C-alpha positions in Angstrom: 27.3 18.5 13.5 28.8 17.5 16.9 26.5 16.6 19.7 27.1 16.4 23.4 26.6 13.0 25.0 23.3 14.3 26.5 22.1 15.2 23.1 22.7 11.9 21.4 19.4 10.2 20.8 18.6 6.8 22.2 17.1 5.7 18.9 17.4 6.8 15.3 14.4 5.9 13.1 14.9 5.9 9.3 11.6 6.7 7.6 8.6 8.9 8.5 5.8 6.7 7.2 3.3 5.0 9.4 5.6 2.4 11.0 8.4 5.0 11.6 6.2 7.6 13.4 4.5 4.8 15.4 7.9 3.6 16.5 8.9 7.1 17.4 5.8 7.7 19.5 6.2 4.4 21.3 9.8 5.1 22.2 9.0 8.6 23.4 6.1 7.4 25.6 8.7 5.2 27.4 11.1 8.1 28.0 13.6 7.5 25.1 15.1 10.3 23.0 14.2 9.9 19.3 15.6 11.3 16.1 13.5 10.5 13.1 15.0 11.0 9.6 12.7 11.3 6.5 14.1 11.7 3.0 11.0 13.5 1.7 10.1 17.1 2.7 7.0 15.7 4.5 6.0 12.7 6.5 3.5 10.0 5.4 5.1 7.4 3.2 2.8 4.8 1.6 0.6 4.9 4.7 -0.3 8.5 4.0 -1.7 7.7 0.5 -3.6 4.5 1.5 -7.3 4.2 2.2 -6.4 3.3 5.8 -8.0 -0.1 6.7 -6.7 -1.8 9.8 -7.5 -5.5 10.0 -7.4 -7.1 13.4 -9.1 -9.8 15.5 -10.4 -9.7 19.1 -11.1 -6.0 19.0 -13.5 -4.1 21.1 -15.4 -3.2 17.9 -15.9 -6.9 17.3 -17.1 -7.5 20.8 -19.5 -4.7 20.6 -21.0 -6.5 17.6 -21.0 -9.9 19.4 -18.2 -11.2 17.2 -16.1 -13.9 18.9 -12.7 -13.9 17.3 -9.0 -14.7 18.0 -5.6 -14.4 16.4 -5.3 -18.1 15.7 -8.3 -18.2 13.5 -7.3 -14.9 11.9 -3.9 -16.2 11.0 -5.5 -19.2 9.4 -7.8 -17.0 7.3 -5.0 -14.6 6.4 -3.2 -17.5 4.8 -6.1 -18.0 2.3 -5.6 -14.7 0.5 -2.5 -15.6 -1.5 -1.8 -18.5 -3.8 -0.7 -21.6 -2.1 2.9 -21.3 -3.4 3.1 -17.8 -2.1 1.7 -18.6 1.2 4.0 -21.6 1.5 7.0 -19.2 1.4 5.6 -17.1 4.3 6.5 -16.9 8.0 3.2 -18.0 9.5 4.6 -18.0 13.1 5.6 -14.3 12.9 2.2 -13.4 11.4 0.4 -15.0 14.3 2.6 -13.1 16.7 1.7 -9.9 15.0 -2.0 -10.6 14.9 -2.0 -11.5 18.6 -0.9 -7.9 19.3 -2.9 -6.0 16.7 -6.1 -5.4 18.8 -4.0 -3.7 21.5 -2.5 -1.5 18.8 -5.9 -0.5 17.7 -6.7 0.5 21.3 -3.5 2.5 21.4 -4.3 4.4 18.3 -7.8 5.2 19.5 -6.4 6.5 22.7 -4.7 9.2 20.5 -8.0 10.3 19.1 -8.2 8.1 16.0 -11.7 6.7 15.2 -12.6 3.6 13.1 -15.7 2.5 11.2 -16.4 -1.2 11.3 -15.6 -4.0 11.5 -16.5 -4.8 7.9 -16.4 -8.3 6.2 -13.7 -9.3 3.7 -13.8 -12.9 2.6 -12.1 -15.3 3.1 -12.0 -13.9 6.6 -14.7 -15.9 8.5 -15.9 -12.9 10.5 -15.7 -9.1 9.9 -12.2 -7.8 10.9 -11.6 -4.8 8.7 -11.6 -1.5 10.7 -11.5 1.6 8.4 -10.0 4.8 9.9 -11.9 8.0 9.7 -11.7 9.9 7.3 -8.7 8.2 5.6 -5.1 7.1 6.2 -3.9 10.8 6.6 -5.4 10.6 10.1 -2.8 8.1 11.2 0.0 10.4 10.1 -1.6 13.5 11.6 -2.4 11.9 15.0 1.0 10.2 15.4 2.9 13.3 14.2 1.1 15.5 16.7 1.8 13.1 19.6 5.4 12.7 18.5 6.0 16.5 18.7 4.2 16.8 22.0 6.4 14.2 23.5 9.5 16.0 22.4 10.7 14.0 19.5 13.0 15.5 16.8 12.3 15.1 13.1 14.7 16.0 10.3 13.2 16.0 6.8 15.0 16.0 3.4 17.3 13.6 5.2 18.5 10.7 3.0 20.4 8.0 4.9 23.4 6.8 2.9 24.8 4.1 5.2 25.0 2.5 8.6 27.7 3.1 11.2 29.2 0.1 13.0 31.5 -0.3 16.0 32.8 -3.7 16.8 30.0 -5.3 14.8 27.2 -3.2 16.5 25.2 -0.7 14.5 25.7 2.6 16.3 24.2 5.2 13.9 23.9 6.4 10.3 25.5 8.6 7.8 22.8 11.0 6.5 22.7 13.6 3.7 20.5 16.6 4.8 19.9 19.2 2.1 23.1 18.2 0.4 25.3 18.1 3.5 26.5 14.7 4.8 27.0 14.1 8.5 27.1 11.2 11.0 24.4 10.7 13.6 24.9 8.2 16.4 22.4 6.6 18.8 22.7 4.9 22.2 20.4 1.9 21.7 19.9 1.3 18.0 18.7 2.2 14.5 15.2 1.3 13.4 14.7 0.9 9.7 11.2 2.0 8.7 11.8 3.2 5.1 9.0 1.4 3.2 9.1 -1.1 0.4 10.9 -1.3 -3.0 8.0 -1.3 -5.4 9.4 1.6 -7.3 13.0 0.4 -7.5 13.4 -1.0 -11.0 16.9 -2.4 -10.3 15.8 -4.2 -7.2 12.7 -5.6 -8.9 14.7 -6.7 -11.9 17.3 -8.4 -9.6 14.8 -10.3 -7.5 11.7 -10.7 -9.6 13.1 -10.6 -13.1 14.1 -8.0 -15.7 10.8 -8.2 -17.6 9.1 -6.5 -14.6 11.5 -3.6 -14.4 9.2 -1.3 -16.4 6.3 -1.6 -13.9 6.1 1.3 -11.5 5.4 1.3 -7.8 2.2 3.0 -6.7 4.2 5.1 -4.3 7.0 6.7 -6.4 9.1 7.2 -3.2 9.2 3.5 -2.4 12.7 2.9 -3.5 14.0 0.2 -1.1 16.3 2.4 0.9 15.9 0.3 4.0 16.4 -3.0 2.2 19.7 -1.6 0.7 20.9 -0.7 4.2 20.0 -4.2 5.5 22.0 -5.8 2.7 25.0 -3.5 3.3 25.7 -5.0 6.7 25.0 -8.6 5.8 21.4 -8.8 6.8 19.2 -11.5 5.4 16.3 -10.5 3.1 13.4 -12.9 2.6 10.8 -13.2 -0.1 12.2 -10.5 -2.3 10.6 -12.0 -5.4 7.0 -11.8 -4.0 5.0 -8.7 -4.9 1.4 -7.6 -4.8 1.0 -7.0 -8.4 1.6 -5.9 -11.1 -2.0 -5.0 -11.4 -3.9 -2.3 -13.2 -5.0 0.9 -11.5 -6.6 3.9 -12.9 -4.4 7.0 -12.8 -5.1 9.2 -9.8 -7.6 12.0 -10.0 -6.2 15.3 -11.3 -7.0 16.9 -8.0 -7.3 15.6 -4.5 -10.4 13.5 -3.9 -13.1 14.7 -1.4 -11.8 12.2 1.2 -8.3 13.5 0.9 -9.5 17.0 1.6 -11.3 16.1 4.8 -9.5 17.3 7.9 -7.5 14.6 9.7 -6.3 16.4 12.9 -7.3 14.5 16.1 -10.0 17.0 17.1 -11.8 16.8 13.8 -11.4 13.0 13.7 -12.9 12.7 17.2 -15.9 14.9 16.1 -16.4 12.9 12.9 -16.2 9.6 14.9 -18.9 10.9 17.3 -21.2 11.9 14.5 -20.7 8.7 12.5 -23.6 6.8 14.2 -26.0 9.6 13.2 -25.0 9.5 9.5 -27.5 7.7 7.2 -26.2 4.4 5.8 -26.7 5.6 2.2 -24.3 8.5 2.9 -21.6 6.2 4.2 -22.1 3.9 1.3 -21.7 6.8 -1.1 -18.5 7.8 0.6 -17.2 4.3 0.4 -18.1 4.0 -3.3 -16.2 7.2 -4.0 -13.1 5.7 -2.3 -13.7 2.6 -4.3 -13.5 4.2 -7.7 -10.5 6.2 -6.7 -8.3 3.5 -5.2 -9.4 0.0 -6.4 -8.3 -1.8 -9.5 -10.5 -2.8 -12.4 -11.4 -6.5 -12.2 -9.6 -8.9 -14.5 -13.0 -10.4 -15.5 -13.6 -7.3 -17.8 -10.8 -8.6 -20.1 -11.9 -12.2 -19.7 -15.3 -11.2 -21.0 -14.0 -9.5 -24.1 -13.0 -6.0 -23.3 -9.7 -5.0 -25.1 -6.7 -2.9 -24.3 -5.5 -0.2 -26.6 -2.6 2.2 -26.3 -2.5 6.0 -27.0 -2.3 5.2 -30.7 -5.6 3.3 -30.6 -3.9 -0.1 -31.2 -4.2 -3.4 -29.4 -0.8 -4.6 -28.3 -1.1 -7.8 -26.2 -3.2 -10.9 -25.4 -5.7 -9.5 -22.9 -6.2 -12.9 -21.4 -2.5 -13.4 -20.5 -2.0 -12.1 -17.0 0.6 -10.9 -16.0 2.0 -10.5 -19.5 -0.6 -7.9 -20.2 0.4 -5.8 -17.2 4.0 -6.0 -18.4 2.9 -5.0 -21.9 1.1 -1.9 -20.6 4.2 -0.8 -18.7 6.1 -0.9 -22.0 3.6 1.2 -24.0 4.1 4.9 -24.8 3.7 6.8 -21.5 3.2 3.5 -19.8 -0.6 3.8 -20.2 -3.5 2.0 -21.9 -7.3 2.2 -22.1 -10.0 -0.5 -21.7 -12.6 -0.5 -24.5 -16.1 -1.8 -23.7 -18.8 -2.4 -26.2 -22.6 -2.4 -25.7 -22.8 -6.0 -24.5 -20.0 -5.6 -22.0 -21.4 -2.3 -20.7 -24.7 -4.0 -20.1 -23.1 -6.9 -18.3 -21.0 -4.7 -16.0 -24.0 -2.5 -15.0 -25.4 -4.7 -12.3 -24.6 -7.5 -9.9 -22.7 -9.8 -10.0 -20.5 -8.2 -12.7 -18.7 -5.1 -11.4 -15.8 -2.9 -12.5 -14.2 -2.9 -9.0 -15.1 -3.9 -5.5 -14.3 -3.8 -1.8 -15.8 -7.2 -1.2 -19.1 -7.3 0.6 -18.8 -3.5 1.3 -19.4 -1.8 -2.0 -19.4 -2.5 -5.8 -18.8 0.0 -8.6 -20.4 -0.5 -12.0 -20.0 1.3 -15.3 -22.4 4.1 -14.4 -20.6 4.7 -11.1 -17.3 5.3 -13.0 -19.0 7.6 -15.5 -20.5 9.6 -12.7 -17.7 9.6 -10.1 -14.5 9.4 -12.3 -15.2 11.3 -15.6 -11.5 11.8 -15.8 -11.0 8.0 -16.5 -14.4 7.1 -17.9 -16.2 8.3 -21.0 -19.2 7.1 -23.0 -20.3 7.7 -26.6 -22.7 6.4 -29.2 -20.0 5.8 -31.7 -16.3 4.9 -31.8 -15.5 8.1 -33.7 -17.1 10.2 -30.9 -15.3 8.1 -28.3 -11.9 8.5 -30.0 -12.4 12.3 -30.3 -13.2 12.6 -26.5 -10.0 10.9 -25.6 -7.8 12.2 -28.4 -7.2 8.7 -29.9 -6.9 8.0 -33.6 -10.4 7.0 -34.7 -9.4 4.7 -37.6 -7.1 2.7 -35.4 -9.6 2.4 -32.6 -12.3 1.1 -35.0 -9.8 -1.4 -36.4 -9.0 -2.5 -32.9 -12.7 -3.0 -32.0 -13.3 -4.9 -35.2 -10.2 -7.1 -34.7 -8.8 -6.3 -38.1 -5.4 -5.0 -36.9 -2.7 -7.4 -37.8 0.7 -7.5 -36.0 2.9 -10.0 -34.2 2.1 -11.2 -30.7 -1.5 -10.2 -30.6 -4.0 -13.1 -31.1 -7.4 -12.8 -32.8 -10.2 -11.6 -30.5 -12.8 -14.1 -29.5 -15.4 -11.8 -31.1 -15.5 -8.3 -32.7 -16.8 -5.5 -30.4 -20.0 -3.9 -31.7 -23.1 -2.0 -30.7 -24.4 1.6 -30.3 -22.9 2.4 -27.0 -19.2 2.5 -26.1 -17.2 3.2 -23.0 -13.5 3.8 -22.7 -11.9 3.4 -19.2 -8.5 4.8 -18.6 -5.7 5.7 -18.6 -4.8 2.6 -16.7 -1.2 1.9 -15.6 0.5 -1.2 -14.3 1.6 -0.9 -10.7 3.2 -2.9 -7.9 1.0 -2.0 -4.9 3.4 -3.5 -2.3 6.4 -5.8 -2.1 6.5 -8.6 0.4 10.3 -8.9 0.7 11.9 -7.6 3.8 14.6 -8.2 6.4 14.5 -11.4 8.4 13.7 -10.5 12.0 12.9 -12.1 15.3 10.0 -11.1 17.6 12.2 -8.4 19.1 12.5 -6.9 15.5 16.2 -7.4 15.5 17.6 -7.9 11.9 19.1 -11.3 11.4 22.1 -12.0 9.3 22.4 -14.8 6.8 23.3 -17.3 9.5 20.3 -16.4 11.6 22.1 -14.4 14.2 20.9 -10.9 15.3 22.8 -7.9 14.1 23.3 -5.9 17.3 21.7 -2.5 17.2 19.7 -2.9 14.0 16.0 -3.2 13.9 13.4 -3.3 11.1 9.7 -2.7 11.1 6.9 -2.2 8.7 7.7 -3.0 5.1 11.4 -3.1 5.9 10.9 -5.8 8.5 8.2 -8.1 7.2 10.3 -11.0 8.2 8.9 -13.3 5.5 5.3 -12.7 6.3 2.7 -12.8 3.5 0.2 -10.0 4.4 -2.3 -10.1 1.5 -5.8 -8.8 2.1 -6.9 -5.3 3.0 -5.6 -3.7 6.2 -2.9 -6.1 7.2 0.1 -4.0 6.0 -1.1 -0.9 8.0 -1.9 -3.1 11.0 1.7 -4.5 10.8 3.2 -1.1 10.4 1.5 0.3 13.5 1.9 -2.9 15.6 5.6 -3.4 14.7 6.2 0.3 15.4 4.4 0.2 18.8 6.2 -3.0 19.9 9.7 -2.0 18.8 9.5 1.0 21.2 8.7 -1.4 24.0 11.7 -3.6 23.1 14.1 -0.7 22.9 12.9 0.8 26.2 13.4 -2.5 28.0 16.9 -3.2 26.7 20.1 -2.5 28.6 22.1 0.4 27.1 
């Protein structure tokens, strides 16, 4: 499709998740024309399916609670979430730059009508820093989308970007396939890559992390590394591509949308919920958080350390439950990529009260066996015998009993520390192995320009969110969304201030 010069956008944004829409709004607020391309029929990306925490320091919410905090301390604490070898590979300077701007981003989002609950604690953060959006991460997408449209931005969905256009070394646009028709789109100031991570790209995972991990899925099936592929295609430098959050076990999603996902997320409703929040009894808030907890959090490894076993759909043990991450890889290679966690009476009793929990959002809420039986009957069932338990989950009873007794014999599975026994049994699952996020991304500078392998900026190409992590390690709740929104907001400022 030919465009007149007046119709050519200043900026093309590839990806309609949190960082991409934030970048679009920021550009539009500064008078730039924006074309946003999203490969799916709808916006949202990984941000749209997250819980929605935004972790930041020096916020007005902290000041209201008499919490004195700063980005330097925050950066130091953020470095304590990952293993020392992972943290050593990170770009600590870029992370402090990001954290120094995150509180302003929170203010920017609240000016659009978003509301946050918190701050809440999350060790090893020394003070509470986690701000949870109301009612969930859909609110980010709804508020940003509405503002994007009001400011006159243009969105094309079902638009898969196949390549980057270059003129004299400068990135000037993209080739894009829209509903099966390929065309070229050019921009005046640059292309911003905001296409998410590569957690569900088996080939990319195998190349950078190792072929044994290729069977593990990404928690977002649409996270296929499209932006990373585009960076590599023009000689961009990719950092930390072997570092992933996971694989880890997650229970399969509920068969229907959870209550929190059904709550309205348009700005007017969010503003009303935010105004009413101080009037809501604490036990109601805690119940809401616990429902989120059993929907989105992973079962603790300690369950398996304490003797629970994994069985597949044929009722058979298939791995050493104490060998992480071998067990996560083993689950990904089972029939249908699923497994169940079997608990006997002693383990059920142990995981029914503090300090032994099935899952947690640290110092906010803890979920025990009875919470799962009550709130997630689709993934938790109890019975007085193994025969009854097997019948309720359509597993072969003879094999399940042999697995519990430790009498199954086959290669690669060591003897259990003790046989499971008792008059009460619980089966949790299906569980699957997932990569939650990937930490690899384009090397960038603080203007979000993609750097080539020599460290020079590739003119006209920018990367934000998971595409532009720049070597940062952002483990801990709420840092990835905070980076998505902050990098999106700041790249708009950069593009508006540049010479055409």
